[in-house]
PDB file of N, CA, C and O in Angstrom:
ATOM      1  N   MET A   1      92.355 122.279 125.611  1.00  0.00           N
ATOM      2  CA  MET A   1      91.991 123.637 125.736  1.00  0.00           C
ATOM      3  C   MET A   1      91.181 124.141 124.619  1.00  0.00           C
ATOM      4  O   MET A   1      91.652 123.901 123.507  1.00  0.00           O
ATOM      5  N   THR A   2      89.927 124.867 124.664  1.00  0.00           N
ATOM      6  CA  THR A   2      89.180 125.381 123.800  1.00  0.00           C
ATOM      7  C   THR A   2      89.809 126.934 123.535  1.00  0.00           C
ATOM      8  O   THR A   2      90.606 127.559 124.234  1.00  0.00           O
ATOM      9  N   ASP A   3      89.253 127.261 122.461  1.00  0.00           N
ATOM     10  CA  ASP A   3      89.556 128.526 121.553  1.00  0.00           C
ATOM     11  C   ASP A   3      89.200 129.645 122.517  1.00  0.00           C
ATOM     12  O   ASP A   3      89.851 130.670 122.314  1.00  0.00           O
ATOM     13  N   GLU A   4      88.266 129.704 123.588  1.00  0.00           N
ATOM     14  CA  GLU A   4      87.928 130.641 124.436  1.00  0.00           C
ATOM     15  C   GLU A   4      88.974 130.688 125.697  1.00  0.00           C
ATOM     16  O   GLU A   4      89.235 131.735 126.289  1.00  0.00           O
ATOM     17  N   GLU A   5      89.548 129.392 126.034  1.00  0.00           N
ATOM     18  CA  GLU A   5      90.598 129.506 127.106  1.00  0.00           C
ATOM     19  C   GLU A   5      91.849 130.119 126.476  1.00  0.00           C
ATOM     20  O   GLU A   5      92.330 131.040 127.136  1.00  0.00           O
ATOM     21  N   THR A   6      92.327 129.880 125.612  1.00  0.00           N
ATOM     22  CA  THR A   6      93.659 130.099 124.555  1.00  0.00           C
ATOM     23  C   THR A   6      93.478 131.629 124.371  1.00  0.00           C
ATOM     24  O   THR A   6      94.440 132.369 124.577  1.00  0.00           O
ATOM     25  N   GLY A   7      92.439 132.058 124.042  1.00  0.00           N
ATOM     26  CA  GLY A   7      92.128 133.355 123.518  1.00  0.00           C
ATOM     27  C   GLY A   7      92.432 133.536 122.110  1.00  0.00           C
ATOM     28  O   GLY A   7      92.277 134.618 121.543  1.00  0.00           O
ATOM     29  N   PHE A   8      92.885 132.434 121.513  1.00  0.00           N
ATOM     30  CA  PHE A   8      93.210 132.144 119.940  1.00  0.00           C
ATOM     31  C   PHE A   8      92.075 131.685 119.163  1.00  0.00           C
ATOM     32  O   PHE A   8      91.244 130.891 119.603  1.00  0.00           O
ATOM     33  N   GLU A   9      92.049 132.244 117.887  1.00  0.00           N
ATOM     34  CA  GLU A   9      90.762 131.979 116.973  1.00  0.00           C
ATOM     35  C   GLU A   9      91.471 130.513 116.263  1.00  0.00           C
ATOM     36  O   GLU A   9      92.680 130.306 116.165  1.00  0.00           O
ATOM     37  N   GLU A  10      90.594 129.779 115.904  1.00  0.00           N
ATOM     38  CA  GLU A  10      91.025 128.745 115.132  1.00  0.00           C
ATOM     39  C   GLU A  10      91.491 129.417 113.627  1.00  0.00           C
ATOM     40  O   GLU A  10      91.186 130.581 113.369  1.00  0.00           O
ATOM     41  N   GLU A  11      92.200 128.639 112.736  1.00  0.00           N
ATOM     42  CA  GLU A  11      92.779 129.216 111.558  1.00  0.00           C
ATOM     43  C   GLU A  11      91.407 129.042 110.934  1.00  0.00           C
ATOM     44  O   GLU A  11      90.596 128.153 111.192  1.00  0.00           O
ATOM     45  N   PRO A  12      91.266 130.186 109.944  1.00  0.00           N
ATOM     46  CA  PRO A  12      90.026 130.141 109.215  1.00  0.00           C
ATOM     47  C   PRO A  12      89.807 129.051 108.483  1.00  0.00           C
ATOM     48  O   PRO A  12      88.658 128.610 108.509  1.00  0.00           O
ATOM     49  N   HIS A  13      90.832 128.338 107.650  1.00  0.00           N
ATOM     50  CA  HIS A  13      90.699 127.126 106.729  1.00  0.00           C
ATOM     51  C   HIS A  13      91.054 125.794 107.612  1.00  0.00           C
ATOM     52  O   HIS A  13      90.898 124.732 107.011  1.00  0.00           O
ATOM     53  N   ALA A  14      91.356 125.746 108.504  1.00  0.00           N
ATOM     54  CA  ALA A  14      91.629 124.673 109.089  1.00  0.00           C
ATOM     55  C   ALA A  14      90.550 123.550 109.438  1.00  0.00           C
ATOM     56  O   ALA A  14      90.903 122.401 109.703  1.00  0.00           O
ATOM     57  N   LYS A  15      89.296 123.925 109.422  1.00  0.00           N
ATOM     58  CA  LYS A  15      88.151 123.049 109.506  1.00  0.00           C
ATOM     59  C   LYS A  15      88.139 122.593 108.042  1.00  0.00           C
ATOM     60  O   LYS A  15      88.123 121.383 107.815  1.00  0.00           O
ATOM     61  N   ALA A  16      88.145 123.431 107.081  1.00  0.00           N
ATOM     62  CA  ALA A  16      87.904 123.070 105.829  1.00  0.00           C
ATOM     63  C   ALA A  16      89.255 122.042 105.199  1.00  0.00           C
ATOM     64  O   ALA A  16      89.150 121.213 104.295  1.00  0.00           O
ATOM     65  N   HIS A  17      90.228 122.313 105.805  1.00  0.00           N
ATOM     66  CA  HIS A  17      91.411 121.456 105.554  1.00  0.00           C
ATOM     67  C   HIS A  17      91.315 120.072 106.325  1.00  0.00           C
ATOM     68  O   HIS A  17      91.664 119.066 105.708  1.00  0.00           O
ATOM     69  N   GLN A  18      90.866 119.952 107.628  1.00  0.00           N
ATOM     70  CA  GLN A  18      90.628 118.875 108.221  1.00  0.00           C
ATOM     71  C   GLN A  18      89.529 117.978 107.396  1.00  0.00           C
ATOM     72  O   GLN A  18      89.677 116.763 107.260  1.00  0.00           O
ATOM     73  N   LEU A  19      88.312 118.764 106.813  1.00  0.00           N
ATOM     74  CA  LEU A  19      87.475 118.041 106.229  1.00  0.00           C
ATOM     75  C   LEU A  19      88.014 117.242 104.727  1.00  0.00           C
ATOM     76  O   LEU A  19      87.657 116.130 104.338  1.00  0.00           O
ATOM     77  N   TYR A  20      88.968 118.184 104.053  1.00  0.00           N
ATOM     78  CA  TYR A  20      89.580 117.786 102.972  1.00  0.00           C
ATOM     79  C   TYR A  20      90.330 116.322 103.225  1.00  0.00           C
ATOM     80  O   TYR A  20      90.144 115.303 102.561  1.00  0.00           O
ATOM     81  N   LEU A  21      91.222 116.482 104.352  1.00  0.00           N
ATOM     82  CA  LEU A  21      91.883 115.311 104.765  1.00  0.00           C
ATOM     83  C   LEU A  21      91.128 114.233 105.133  1.00  0.00           C
ATOM     84  O   LEU A  21      91.721 113.158 105.039  1.00  0.00           O
ATOM     85  N   ASP A  22      89.754 114.185 105.609  1.00  0.00           N
ATOM     86  CA  ASP A  22      89.207 113.095 105.977  1.00  0.00           C
ATOM     87  C   ASP A  22      88.572 112.615 104.716  1.00  0.00           C
ATOM     88  O   ASP A  22      88.569 111.416 104.435  1.00  0.00           O
ATOM     89  N   ASP A  23      88.029 113.534 103.939  1.00  0.00           N
ATOM     90  CA  ASP A  23      87.426 113.016 102.620  1.00  0.00           C
ATOM     91  C   ASP A  23      88.689 112.280 101.728  1.00  0.00           C
ATOM     92  O   ASP A  23      88.405 111.373 100.945  1.00  0.00           O
ATOM     93  N   ARG A  24      89.800 112.639 101.864  1.00  0.00           N
ATOM     94  CA  ARG A  24      90.806 112.246 101.064  1.00  0.00           C
ATOM     95  C   ARG A  24      91.229 110.814 101.343  1.00  0.00           C
ATOM     96  O   ARG A  24      91.645 109.941 100.581  1.00  0.00           O
ATOM     97  N   LYS A  25      90.941 110.821 103.023  1.00  0.00           N
ATOM     98  CA  LYS A  25      91.518 109.330 103.644  1.00  0.00           C
ATOM     99  C   LYS A  25      90.237 108.284 103.132  1.00  0.00           C
ATOM    100  O   LYS A  25      90.409 107.155 102.672  1.00  0.00           O
ATOM    101  N   ASP A  26      89.230 108.803 103.287  1.00  0.00           N
ATOM    102  CA  ASP A  26      87.975 107.915 102.580  1.00  0.00           C
ATOM    103  C   ASP A  26      88.214 107.497 101.299  1.00  0.00           C
ATOM    104  O   ASP A  26      88.121 106.283 101.115  1.00  0.00           O
ATOM    105  N   LEU A  27      88.508 108.212 100.335  1.00  0.00           N
ATOM    106  CA  LEU A  27      88.557 108.135  99.057  1.00  0.00           C
ATOM    107  C   LEU A  27      90.045 107.196  98.647  1.00  0.00           C
ATOM    108  O   LEU A  27      90.209 106.553  97.610  1.00  0.00           O
ATOM    109  N   VAL A  28      90.848 107.317  99.579  1.00  0.00           N
ATOM    110  CA  VAL A  28      92.092 106.349  99.379  1.00  0.00           C
ATOM    111  C   VAL A  28      91.718 105.168  99.868  1.00  0.00           C
ATOM    112  O   VAL A  28      92.173 104.179  99.294  1.00  0.00           O
ATOM    113  N   ASP A  29      90.943 104.996 100.863  1.00  0.00           N
ATOM    114  CA  ASP A  29      90.552 103.818 101.725  1.00  0.00           C
ATOM    115  C   ASP A  29      89.637 103.013 100.524  1.00  0.00           C
ATOM    116  O   ASP A  29      89.902 101.822 100.356  1.00  0.00           O
ATOM    117  N   ALA A  30      88.871 103.458  99.922  1.00  0.00           N
ATOM    118  CA  ALA A  30      88.012 103.100  98.858  1.00  0.00           C
ATOM    119  C   ALA A  30      88.544 102.726  97.729  1.00  0.00           C
ATOM    120  O   ALA A  30      87.952 101.915  97.016  1.00  0.00           O
ATOM    121  N   ALA A  31      89.822 103.284  97.355  1.00  0.00           N
ATOM    122  CA  ALA A  31      90.345 102.723  96.004  1.00  0.00           C
ATOM    123  C   ALA A  31      91.422 101.728  96.475  1.00  0.00           C
ATOM    124  O   ALA A  31      91.993 101.044  95.626  1.00  0.00           O
ATOM    125  N   ARG A  32      91.716 101.614  97.711  1.00  0.00           N
ATOM    126  CA  ARG A  32      92.604 100.253  98.129  1.00  0.00           C
ATOM    127  C   ARG A  32      91.571  99.072  98.142  1.00  0.00           C
ATOM    128  O   ARG A  32      91.878  97.956  97.723  1.00  0.00           O
ATOM    129  N   GLY A  33      90.092  99.433  98.740  1.00  0.00           N
ATOM    130  CA  GLY A  33      89.384  98.539  98.412  1.00  0.00           C
ATOM    131  C   GLY A  33      89.067  97.968  97.244  1.00  0.00           C
ATOM    132  O   GLY A  33      88.998  96.741  97.180  1.00  0.00           O
ATOM    133  N   SER A  34      88.882  98.577  96.399  1.00  0.00           N
ATOM    134  CA  SER A  34      88.583  98.369  94.892  1.00  0.00           C
ATOM    135  C   SER A  34      89.883  97.729  94.245  1.00  0.00           C
ATOM    136  O   SER A  34      89.696  96.859  93.395  1.00  0.00           O
ATOM    137  N   ALA A  35      91.061  98.050  94.540  1.00  0.00           N
ATOM    138  CA  ALA A  35      92.277  97.344  94.104  1.00  0.00           C
ATOM    139  C   ALA A  35      92.351  95.819  94.808  1.00  0.00           C
ATOM    140  O   ALA A  35      92.793  94.827  94.227  1.00  0.00           O
ATOM    141  N   ARG A  36      91.868  95.836  96.069  1.00  0.00           N
ATOM    142  CA  ARG A  36      91.800  94.458  96.446  1.00  0.00           C
ATOM    143  C   ARG A  36      90.955  93.486  96.024  1.00  0.00           C
ATOM    144  O   ARG A  36      91.165  92.273  96.022  1.00  0.00           O
ATOM    145  N   THR A  37      89.753  94.215  95.579  1.00  0.00           N
ATOM    146  CA  THR A  37      88.676  93.229  94.950  1.00  0.00           C
ATOM    147  C   THR A  37      89.161  92.837  93.623  1.00  0.00           C
ATOM    148  O   THR A  37      89.096  91.646  93.320  1.00  0.00           O
ATOM    149  N   PHE A  38      89.661  93.731  92.753  1.00  0.00           N
ATOM    150  CA  PHE A  38      90.201  93.424  91.367  1.00  0.00           C
ATOM    151  C   PHE A  38      91.195  92.273  91.394  1.00  0.00           C
ATOM    152  O   PHE A  38      91.167  91.361  90.567  1.00  0.00           O
ATOM    153  N   ASP A  39      92.102  92.366  92.418  1.00  0.00           N
ATOM    154  CA  ASP A  39      93.234  91.733  92.546  1.00  0.00           C
ATOM    155  C   ASP A  39      92.702  90.235  92.838  1.00  0.00           C
ATOM    156  O   ASP A  39      93.181  89.308  92.185  1.00  0.00           O
ATOM    157  N   LYS A  40      91.842  90.028  93.687  1.00  0.00           N
ATOM    158  CA  LYS A  40      90.866  88.938  94.164  1.00  0.00           C
ATOM    159  C   LYS A  40      90.597  88.263  92.689  1.00  0.00           C
ATOM    160  O   LYS A  40      91.162  87.267  92.236  1.00  0.00           O
ATOM    161  N   ALA A  41      89.596  89.058  92.066  1.00  0.00           N
ATOM    162  CA  ALA A  41      89.182  88.642  90.817  1.00  0.00           C
ATOM    163  C   ALA A  41      90.199  88.087  89.978  1.00  0.00           C
ATOM    164  O   ALA A  41      89.970  87.040  89.373  1.00  0.00           O
ATOM    165  N   VAL A  42      91.257  88.655  89.880  1.00  0.00           N
ATOM    166  CA  VAL A  42      92.061  88.466  88.739  1.00  0.00           C
ATOM    167  C   VAL A  42      92.702  87.090  88.981  1.00  0.00           C
ATOM    168  O   VAL A  42      92.935  86.286  88.078  1.00  0.00           O
ATOM    169  N   LEU A  43      92.968  86.893  90.297  1.00  0.00           N
ATOM    170  CA  LEU A  43      93.758  85.645  90.727  1.00  0.00           C
ATOM    171  C   LEU A  43      92.689  84.557  90.864  1.00  0.00           C
ATOM    172  O   LEU A  43      93.001  83.382  90.669  1.00  0.00           O
ATOM    173  N   THR A  44      91.506  84.886  91.174  1.00  0.00           N
ATOM    174  CA  THR A  44      90.443  83.589  90.837  1.00  0.00           C
ATOM    175  C   THR A  44      90.251  83.259  89.274  1.00  0.00           C
ATOM    176  O   THR A  44      90.085  82.152  88.760  1.00  0.00           O
ATOM    177  N   PHE A  45      90.322  84.545  88.648  1.00  0.00           N
ATOM    178  CA  PHE A  45      90.334  83.880  87.027  1.00  0.00           C
ATOM    179  C   PHE A  45      91.476  83.083  86.730  1.00  0.00           C
ATOM    180  O   PHE A  45      91.393  82.005  86.141  1.00  0.00           O
ATOM    181  N   GLY A  46      92.518  83.579  87.116  1.00  0.00           N
ATOM    182  CA  GLY A  46      94.050  82.779  86.591  1.00  0.00           C
ATOM    183  C   GLY A  46      94.002  81.333  87.222  1.00  0.00           C
ATOM    184  O   GLY A  46      94.443  80.374  86.589  1.00  0.00           O
ATOM    185  N   ALA A  47      93.491  81.204  88.407  1.00  0.00           N
ATOM    186  CA  ALA A  47      93.365  79.795  88.876  1.00  0.00           C
ATOM    187  C   ALA A  47      92.296  79.046  88.169  1.00  0.00           C
ATOM    188  O   ALA A  47      92.487  77.863  87.888  1.00  0.00           O
ATOM    189  N   ALA A  48      91.268  79.598  87.882  1.00  0.00           N
ATOM    190  CA  ALA A  48      90.016  78.909  86.880  1.00  0.00           C
ATOM    191  C   ALA A  48      90.781  78.292  85.605  1.00  0.00           C
ATOM    192  O   ALA A  48      90.723  77.108  85.271  1.00  0.00           O
ATOM    193  N   VAL A  49      91.505  79.298  84.955  1.00  0.00           N
ATOM    194  CA  VAL A  49      92.023  78.978  83.713  1.00  0.00           C
ATOM    195  C   VAL A  49      93.281  77.964  83.861  1.00  0.00           C
ATOM    196  O   VAL A  49      93.374  77.080  83.009  1.00  0.00           O
ATOM    197  N   LEU A  50      94.237  78.035  84.871  1.00  0.00           N
ATOM    198  CA  LEU A  50      95.000  76.921  85.050  1.00  0.00           C
ATOM    199  C   LEU A  50      94.373  75.586  85.254  1.00  0.00           C
ATOM    200  O   LEU A  50      94.767  74.502  84.824  1.00  0.00           O
ATOM    201  N   GLY A  51      93.167  75.894  86.101  1.00  0.00           N
ATOM    202  CA  GLY A  51      92.588  74.252  86.294  1.00  0.00           C
ATOM    203  C   GLY A  51      91.789  73.841  84.952  1.00  0.00           C
ATOM    204  O   GLY A  51      91.698  72.644  84.681  1.00  0.00           O
ATOM    205  N   PHE A  52      91.304  74.654  84.245  1.00  0.00           N
ATOM    206  CA  PHE A  52      90.841  74.260  83.059  1.00  0.00           C
ATOM    207  C   PHE A  52      91.858  73.808  82.036  1.00  0.00           C
ATOM    208  O   PHE A  52      91.461  73.065  81.138  1.00  0.00           O
ATOM    209  N   SER A  53      93.280  74.220  82.076  1.00  0.00           N
ATOM    210  CA  SER A  53      94.162  74.031  81.339  1.00  0.00           C
ATOM    211  C   SER A  53      94.799  72.357  81.540  1.00  0.00           C
ATOM    212  O   SER A  53      95.092  71.493  80.713  1.00  0.00           O
ATOM    213  N   ILE A  54      94.839  72.393  82.921  1.00  0.00           N
ATOM    214  CA  ILE A  54      95.404  71.044  83.485  1.00  0.00           C
ATOM    215  C   ILE A  54      94.122  70.077  82.991  1.00  0.00           C
ATOM    216  O   ILE A  54      94.344  69.114  82.257  1.00  0.00           O
ATOM    217  N   ALA A  55      93.031  70.340  83.358  1.00  0.00           N
ATOM    218  CA  ALA A  55      91.906  69.295  83.142  1.00  0.00           C
ATOM    219  C   ALA A  55      91.956  68.910  81.411  1.00  0.00           C
ATOM    220  O   ALA A  55      91.864  67.795  80.897  1.00  0.00           O
ATOM    221  N   PHE A  56      92.120  70.139  80.793  1.00  0.00           N
ATOM    222  CA  PHE A  56      92.246  69.887  79.390  1.00  0.00           C
ATOM    223  C   PHE A  56      93.408  68.783  78.893  1.00  0.00           C
ATOM    224  O   PHE A  56      93.162  67.832  78.151  1.00  0.00           O
ATOM    225  N   LEU A  57      94.575  69.067  79.392  1.00  0.00           N
ATOM    226  CA  LEU A  57      95.698  68.429  79.079  1.00  0.00           C
ATOM    227  C   LEU A  57      95.508  66.903  79.465  1.00  0.00           C
ATOM    228  O   LEU A  57      95.908  65.987  78.747  1.00  0.00           O
ATOM    229  N   LYS A  58      94.830  66.721  80.722  1.00  0.00           N
ATOM    230  CA  LYS A  58      94.817  65.166  81.346  1.00  0.00           C
ATOM    231  C   LYS A  58      93.589  64.410  80.281  1.00  0.00           C
ATOM    232  O   LYS A  58      93.650  63.291  79.771  1.00  0.00           O
ATOM    233  N   GLU A  59      92.691  65.251  80.181  1.00  0.00           N
ATOM    234  CA  GLU A  59      91.453  64.612  79.473  1.00  0.00           C
ATOM    235  C   GLU A  59      91.293  64.384  78.232  1.00  0.00           C
ATOM    236  O   GLU A  59      90.925  63.331  77.712  1.00  0.00           O
ATOM    237  N   VAL A  60      91.651  65.671  77.583  1.00  0.00           N
ATOM    238  CA  VAL A  60      91.416  65.740  76.254  1.00  0.00           C
ATOM    239  C   VAL A  60      92.501  65.444  75.165  1.00  0.00           C
ATOM    240  O   VAL A  60      92.333  64.911  74.069  1.00  0.00           O
ATOM    241  N   ALA A  61      93.702  65.938  75.753  1.00  0.00           N
ATOM    242  CA  ALA A  61      94.803  66.020  74.822  1.00  0.00           C
ATOM    243  C   ALA A  61      95.949  64.866  75.281  1.00  0.00           C
ATOM    244  O   ALA A  61      97.151  65.049  75.089  1.00  0.00           O
ATOM    245  N   ARG A  62      95.418  63.692  75.895  1.00  0.00           N
ATOM    246  CA  ARG A  62      96.028  62.737  76.305  1.00  0.00           C
ATOM    247  C   ARG A  62      96.854  62.049  75.039  1.00  0.00           C
ATOM    248  O   ARG A  62      96.224  61.887  73.994  1.00  0.00           O
ATOM    249  N   PRO A  63      98.070  61.691  75.094  1.00  0.00           N
ATOM    250  CA  PRO A  63      98.605  60.883  74.028  1.00  0.00           C
ATOM    251  C   PRO A  63      98.320  59.767  73.807  1.00  0.00           C
ATOM    252  O   PRO A  63      98.092  58.896  74.647  1.00  0.00           O
ATOM    253  N   ALA A  64      98.293  59.630  72.212  1.00  0.00           N
ATOM    254  CA  ALA A  64      97.571  58.275  71.809  1.00  0.00           C
ATOM    255  C   ALA A  64      98.495  57.099  72.097  1.00  0.00           C
ATOM    256  O   ALA A  64      99.711  57.049  71.916  1.00  0.00           O
ATOM    257  N   ASN A  65      97.581  56.049  72.641  1.00  0.00           N
ATOM    258  CA  ASN A  65      98.413  54.725  72.936  1.00  0.00           C
ATOM    259  C   ASN A  65      98.406  53.816  71.543  1.00  0.00           C
ATOM    260  O   ASN A  65      98.988  52.732  71.510  1.00  0.00           O
TER     261      ASN A  65
END
């Protein structure tokens, strides 16, 4: 139903409130995406450090025979 059919006017701040909620949702989604990207970068860095550590122990720091 439209406002004309019901005879009621929309709350004066309802449209502004809906815009606020939509913008807030977009910002929360953007922050969540940034956190995912950061998590992936940290995980990749950690995996690389682990790989280099294993390679170092295997090739460079072998026990003397």
